[in-house]
Steps between C-alpha positions, in 0.01 A plus 500: 500500500614854441279773648617791279243401241221470759523816722345824374723747685564849380821662611526882518838634380695688755868575545701496825870509578669172575470405863407224741223271388229525760342184645749257324694294742812293412732268678791662685788631295292633214406859419180559302415832333272642235699552181211633298132576526224614268537216242157376406459124552877408481552135391860438418825694528848516342787714628760643257870553562446852626227397755206608285187304561286385202157371601214336319148617583189291450193333655187302428357779282671740266592855608687781329778447753574143368850466363844595631587761760847636575643622840858627438602484866337420838255770599472640149161566333388202284407567141348281237730432205296239305131430483248268338623185656222289661588258778865587490665272763868492408793706358872465461786692349734343249766693314325838512160359412208467748287189440151498642258198525130578470183393318312639205227610444420700805113483505294307758215390272452124451625546140814692611582240763455218251745677264767572765846380430820543697784699352837653564565862383852659462521867595817666367678824425440651845580878482458581863134580466346229288564196288522586131453146370258217588451173334353148579772241522289199598131470476198268467565327827198305645348657811176447680427471875865598542714723280859568408695564812844629596795516261868496584829508319710178533879462538505374139346824366165330432171628634293274729125557557230318689168403327206405709244224434189568297280330767501416872553128476502410128779451256497738208525374138807730465833361608603852601236536771602459866873529426810709530612602158844616365563700190768716340362848455756603229406217264326610180202282607530409864375143577386418849648165644365331809755469793253375755140369471216414739509833687139627546590866544880556496471865625836591635844422338844575633839343431742395771791742442793341313288184406257380241258407780171683468272532804130498405188555711182318415142542605301184579157401371181633657262209505626285799369704785662766721767277659671368178697510285792712610657756280864420393850635453668287230849472363559463120841406368499680162807317380299177486215385266153604614349308803149461629396662828158335540209713379223398452503155668773543767479769771738344750280217627746229383413170348462417139368838403837649596721225358779659280430849603735748671404565871487859620790656684260619772132535539322810632140540635213370291343760270748762634562635137880462542616734218810718487849368567853646536826310553821635645833338572521668847269705704666620819574203722333256260636314206319433162131584560175513298251750617135423405199728520156343563213737390253328734209265467168600351330203663565595869648791702624285785769387536665803343685403179606841370864465603856490378705187588866407458614174346855412622676317214794267592676340204445122488546227241251565221399846620440650844365414851234753572349630822206741523493770770297819554661831394248786498137534598239764591393563142153586380318211348580457123790741527833311456553402144812557279860465620848566366852565622766749401877469449560576868287211609209710623154367457197694360134422537192644330195573709208470259216642705706769663677621183845487661845344456675394817869429535660244729862561602712297743619710793 
């Protein structure tokens, strides 16, 4: 489940200087502050080499604010630099070009929804105020109940993007549905290749620095009641042929339905909408860690599931040993969503309802 497509929240734009993030509590040794505010419905974030924040904006219905917003430094006023991108849930920089994942068309009529397809758009020739070029590099991707999700640049220079399932529990006729895809954006005609399959809604993607290991969050199916299945944090070795992660038959219950599938690194709360992820080599006293944001359950309000958790990653044969611990809490319901990290190992989080970006820094 992902609640961003279900809530009907309207965020008023307001600008405030960077400062402490009220009501958010973290584990000891972490400083949390507001890096930006006044970004309508922020979904995903990428940070450039100068510390500028590039943020996608979208929700369950189209607004003029949908697209990409830019905040040049913490506390600066956000401004919209690209529009007309419905359900934009991911963006990444590669060689001076900003790639954005979204769906088209933007309408909400039954006919528009039936015609929706996922695509990746390249925004180039940034002149300090706007992008002077815009083109579709990958399109026609099957979407339905879930859409095209986050996009990241891999260590091989390829782009990796999550594509959710068409339905809650059924397999799509398209082999591209419920997968993580890889493609080369500079190819004359980019072709999407599957690097992981059987992921119902692979929302968040982040590489473990210095490796080809991709950490992927996944939202579990909705038809099994309030206590199952859990959401997942998975590991994809992008140097290997594509492997299956279970959807639609396996949701971690074991037995023949899960035979031959890759088990999750860790499992989070059922229906928590575990979405954004950021991975850093070191964060203060901790070693390699994945930080995951859960947007919160739309099925129940207790226990609270709108939280950020840390997954401690210890290298082990074939991958990592993983341990899930709490990291930050006190968020509004349906607020935590997108995550990323910068070159200094700091971690950023978008707050979808509040219209803010918060920054976590080790003390």
